[in-house]
N, CA and C atoms as an extended XYZ file, in Angstrom:
192
Properties=species:S:1:pos:R:3:atomname:S:1:resname:S:1:resid:I:1 pbc="F F F"
N       -26.115      -11.500      -79.684 N   MET     1
C       -24.665      -12.160      -79.183 CA  MET     1
C       -23.771      -11.250      -78.497 C   MET     1
N       -23.612      -10.021      -78.939 N   ALA     2
C       -23.098       -8.932      -78.183 CA  ALA     2
C       -23.058       -8.694      -77.032 C   ALA     2
N       -24.263       -8.676      -76.775 N   ALA     3
C       -25.012       -8.235      -75.251 CA  ALA     3
C       -24.241       -9.268      -74.169 C   ALA     3
N       -23.895      -10.583      -74.570 N   LEU     4
C       -23.368      -11.645      -73.729 CA  LEU     4
C       -21.964      -11.049      -73.158 C   LEU     4
N       -21.582      -10.671      -74.096 N   PHE     5
C       -20.035      -10.244      -73.964 CA  PHE     5
C       -19.821       -8.308      -73.196 C   PHE     5
N       -20.920       -7.615      -73.801 N   LEU     6
C       -20.658       -6.224      -73.423 CA  LEU     6
C       -21.539       -5.955      -72.143 C   LEU     6
N       -22.319       -6.744      -71.601 N   ALA     7
C       -23.089       -6.300      -70.493 CA  ALA     7
C       -22.584       -6.805      -69.187 C   ALA     7
N       -22.521       -5.968      -68.336 N   SER     8
C       -22.089       -6.675      -66.943 CA  SER     8
C       -23.034       -7.546      -66.478 C   SER     8
N       -22.442       -8.580      -65.335 N   PRO     9
C       -23.364       -9.623      -64.850 CA  PRO     9
C       -24.795       -9.096      -64.318 C   PRO     9
N       -24.662       -7.663      -63.880 N   GLN    10
C       -25.839       -7.278      -63.019 CA  GLN    10
C       -27.009       -6.935      -64.136 C   GLN    10
N       -26.682       -6.736      -65.263 N   GLN    11
C       -27.530       -6.039      -66.563 CA  GLN    11
C       -28.143       -7.574      -66.873 C   GLN    11
N       -29.525       -7.527      -67.064 N   ARG    12
C       -30.229       -8.340      -67.527 CA  ARG    12
C       -30.859       -7.526      -69.058 C   ARG    12
N       -30.168       -7.980      -69.905 N   THR    13
C       -30.804       -7.497      -71.315 CA  THR    13
C       -31.581       -8.413      -72.084 C   THR    13
N       -32.611       -7.733      -73.035 N   LEU    14
C       -33.536       -8.830      -73.501 CA  LEU    14
C       -32.648      -10.044      -74.110 C   LEU    14
N       -31.655       -9.979      -74.701 N   PRO    15
C       -31.009      -10.950      -75.760 CA  PRO    15
C       -30.389      -12.048      -74.369 C   PRO    15
N       -29.783      -11.376      -73.118 N   ARG    16
C       -29.491      -12.341      -72.309 CA  ARG    16
C       -30.496      -13.203      -71.613 C   ARG    16
N       -31.779      -12.393      -71.507 N   GLN    17
C       -32.942      -13.055      -70.620 CA  GLN    17
C       -33.315      -14.143      -71.688 C   GLN    17
N       -33.553      -13.949      -73.078 N   ILE    18
C       -34.054      -14.961      -74.026 CA  ILE    18
C       -32.953      -15.970      -74.063 C   ILE    18
N       -31.685      -15.899      -74.159 N   PHE    19
C       -30.775      -16.799      -74.161 CA  PHE    19
C       -30.822      -17.673      -72.862 C   PHE    19
N       -30.824      -17.310      -71.911 N   SER    20
C       -31.052      -18.208      -70.730 CA  SER    20
C       -32.457      -18.838      -70.556 C   SER    20
N       -33.547      -18.119      -70.866 N   GLY    21
C       -34.734      -18.804      -71.180 CA  GLY    21
C       -35.076      -19.960      -71.980 C   GLY    21
N       -34.302      -19.653      -72.867 N   VAL    22
C       -34.369      -20.824      -74.096 CA  VAL    22
C       -33.331      -22.028      -73.421 C   VAL    22
N       -32.396      -21.787      -72.941 N   SER    23
C       -31.278      -22.911      -72.436 CA  SER    23
C       -32.141      -23.662      -71.180 C   SER    23
N       -32.870      -22.958      -70.306 N   GLU    24
C       -33.693      -23.500      -69.626 CA  GLU    24
C       -34.901      -24.417      -69.769 C   GLU    24
N       -35.422      -23.324      -70.491 N   ASN    25
C       -37.386      -23.935      -70.885 CA  ASN    25
C       -37.632      -22.951      -71.846 C   ASN    25
N       -38.564      -23.344      -72.749 N   VAL    26
C       -39.218      -22.351      -73.613 CA  VAL    26
C       -40.473      -21.649      -73.076 C   VAL    26
N       -40.486      -20.560      -72.523 N   SER    27
C       -41.710      -20.030      -71.824 CA  SER    27
C       -42.431      -19.065      -73.112 C   SER    27
N       -43.685      -18.919      -72.938 N   PRO    28
C       -44.629      -18.144      -73.945 CA  PRO    28
C       -43.910      -16.668      -73.706 C   PRO    28
N       -43.478      -16.326      -72.687 N   ALA    29
C       -42.880      -14.933      -72.853 CA  ALA    29
C       -41.946      -14.921      -73.542 C   ALA    29
N       -40.938      -15.478      -73.901 N   ILE    30
C       -39.981      -15.510      -74.771 CA  ILE    30
C       -40.466      -15.873      -76.251 C   ILE    30
N       -41.468      -16.369      -76.469 N   ALA    31
C       -41.807      -16.620      -77.663 CA  ALA    31
C       -42.685      -15.501      -78.145 C   ALA    31
N       -43.351      -14.777      -77.250 N   ALA    32
C       -44.185      -13.486      -77.407 CA  ALA    32
C       -43.224      -12.476      -77.739 C   ALA    32
N       -42.102      -12.332      -77.144 N   ALA    33
C       -40.823      -11.367      -77.268 CA  ALA    33
C       -40.301      -11.711      -78.573 C   ALA    33
N       -39.984      -12.746      -78.921 N   ALA    34
C       -39.584      -12.955      -80.373 CA  ALA    34
C       -40.364      -12.604      -81.496 C   ALA    34
N       -41.673      -12.910      -81.362 N   VAL    35
C       -42.562      -12.660      -82.434 CA  VAL    35
C       -42.663      -10.964      -82.509 C   VAL    35
N       -42.752      -10.241      -81.488 N   VAL    36
C       -42.783       -8.821      -81.304 CA  VAL    36
C       -41.496       -8.063      -82.212 C   VAL    36
N       -40.505       -8.707      -81.877 N   LEU    37
C       -39.098       -8.354      -82.293 CA  LEU    37
C       -39.062       -8.677      -83.860 C   LEU    37
N       -39.530       -9.885      -84.309 N   LEU    38
C       -39.715      -10.502      -85.591 CA  LEU    38
C       -40.347       -9.295      -86.395 C   LEU    38
N       -41.914       -9.192      -85.811 N   THR    39
C       -42.889       -8.093      -86.395 CA  THR    39
C       -42.206       -6.809      -86.706 C   THR    39
N       -41.852       -6.360      -85.480 N   VAL    40
C       -41.095       -4.891      -85.534 CA  VAL    40
C       -39.796       -4.715      -86.853 C   VAL    40
N       -39.216       -5.617      -86.813 N   SER    41
C       -38.060       -5.596      -87.768 CA  SER    41
C       -38.672       -6.146      -89.282 C   SER    41
N       -39.548       -6.804      -89.438 N   VAL    42
C       -40.189       -6.929      -90.764 CA  VAL    42
C       -40.945       -5.532      -91.371 C   VAL    42
N       -41.650       -4.942      -90.508 N   MET    43
C       -42.233       -3.821      -90.706 CA  MET    43
C       -41.501       -2.794      -90.818 C   MET    43
N       -40.210       -2.467      -90.155 N   LEU    44
C       -39.174       -1.625      -90.411 CA  LEU    44
C       -38.515       -1.604      -91.857 C   LEU    44
N       -38.117       -2.954      -92.308 N   MET    45
C       -37.703       -3.387      -93.712 CA  MET    45
C       -38.751       -2.865      -94.678 C   MET    45
N       -39.998       -2.967      -94.283 N   ALA    46
C       -41.117       -2.741      -95.698 CA  ALA    46
C       -41.259       -1.432      -95.626 C   ALA    46
N       -41.208       -0.622      -94.346 N   VAL    47
C       -41.269        0.724      -94.651 CA  VAL    47
C       -40.343        1.325      -95.256 C   VAL    47
N       -39.134        0.938      -95.279 N   LEU    48
C       -37.992        1.529      -95.719 CA  LEU    48
C       -37.693        0.944      -97.225 C   LEU    48
N       -38.160       -0.102      -97.632 N   GLU    49
C       -38.298       -0.335      -98.876 CA  GLU    49
C       -39.435        0.451      -99.626 C   GLU    49
N       -40.553        0.708      -98.973 N   TRP    50
C       -41.556        1.640      -99.513 CA  TRP    50
C       -40.905        3.245      -99.683 C   TRP    50
N       -39.960        3.480      -98.952 N   LEU    51
C       -39.428        4.831      -98.892 CA  LEU    51
C       -38.482        4.975     -100.181 C   LEU    51
N       -37.541        3.904     -100.251 N   ARG    52
C       -36.830        3.790     -100.966 CA  ARG    52
C       -37.398        3.785     -102.488 C   ARG    52
N       -38.197        3.016     -102.774 N   ARG    53
C       -39.159        3.021     -104.131 CA  ARG    53
C       -39.601        4.333     -104.375 C   ARG    53
N       -40.333        4.946     -103.384 N   ARG    54
C       -40.933        6.203     -103.250 CA  ARG    54
C       -39.973        7.359     -103.659 C   ARG    54
N       -38.963        7.576     -102.865 N   GLY    55
C       -37.715        8.289     -103.356 CA  GLY    55
C       -37.298        8.277     -104.749 C   GLY    55
N       -37.206        6.737     -105.464 N   ARG    56
C       -36.791        6.661     -106.757 CA  ARG    56
C       -37.810        6.998     -107.693 C   ARG    56
N       -39.065        7.139     -107.293 N   THR    57
C       -39.936        7.572     -108.160 CA  THR    57
C       -40.244        9.036     -108.268 C   THR    57
N       -40.097        9.624     -106.985 N   VAL    58
C       -40.100       11.219     -107.060 CA  VAL    58
C       -38.769       11.768     -107.856 C   VAL    58
N       -37.645       11.109     -107.784 N   ALA    59
C       -36.365       11.561     -108.505 CA  ALA    59
C       -36.779       11.455     -109.901 C   ALA    59
N       -37.204       10.289     -110.472 N   ARG    60
C       -37.810       10.270     -111.942 CA  ARG    60
C       -38.645       11.416     -112.478 C   ARG    60
N       -39.521       11.637     -111.501 N   ARG    61
C       -40.575       12.966     -112.075 CA  ARG    61
C       -39.817       14.225     -112.052 C   ARG    61
N       -38.923       14.417     -111.028 N   GLY    62
C       -38.162       15.438     -110.966 CA  GLY    62
C       -37.093       15.891     -112.328 C   GLY    62
N       -36.728       14.791     -112.933 N   SER    63
C       -35.621       14.790     -113.810 CA  SER    63
C       -36.284       15.198     -115.093 C   SER    63
N       -37.532       14.851     -115.268 N   LYS    64
C       -38.222       15.131     -116.541 CA  LYS    64
C       -38.494       16.437     -117.002 C   LYS    64
């Protein structure tokens, strides 16, 4: 939502494009972009959680 306030009228950022597309009609391109963004976010969270757990395991082994 910050892109709506920070971008100039000439800039067409992805959030602004999605917002304008959803308010007019729902196109397959907007749905595909949303799925890609959601997938990337979930994958990043999974990798970060794996690294956090791995770091905790390595720290335990090193303290023995």
